[in-house]
Residue, then its C-alpha position, 0 to 999 in steps of 0.5 A: x547215687x540212689x538207695x538200693x531196696x533191701x526186701x526182709x525175705x525171712x528170719x530165724x535163729x539161724x539165717x536172715x534172709x533179704x532181697x536187694x534190688x538196685x536201680x543203675x547206680x544205686x548203692x547199699x551205703x557202706x556197711x560191715x557183715x556181721x556174719x559170714x554170708x552167701x550171696x545169690x544173683x537173681x540177674x546178670x549184672x555188674x556189681x561195683x564195690x567200694x572197699x578199704x582196697x579201692x573199687x572193683x567191679x565184678x560181672x555177676x549171673x543167675x544162680x551162681x552164688x558165692x559166700x563172704x567171711x563176716x567182718x567184710x565191709x565195704x559199699x556196693x552198687x549197681x555198675x552196670x545199665x540194667x536194675x539187678x538183684x540179688x539174695x544175701x542170706x547171713x548165717x547167724x551162727x556164725x558171727x565175726 
């Protein structure tokens, strides 16, 4: 798998905002989220997620945000056939 592209967009003492771009098959690599975070998809597609619980696939749609608590450990990959993009907003005042 190729590596996804992570583009820093904003960092303050309160938040870190990163845009992620993924060609089909690209992955973030296994990581742990140190803060609560919000994901805002910019494109429609299918996110594959590999965690200790196994592998899942989730349809995402532009603007349909979701929230996760700190401590999540996973690898995220583009399981579709078109490029994906999403914005991750980490809430630095909510560590886990």
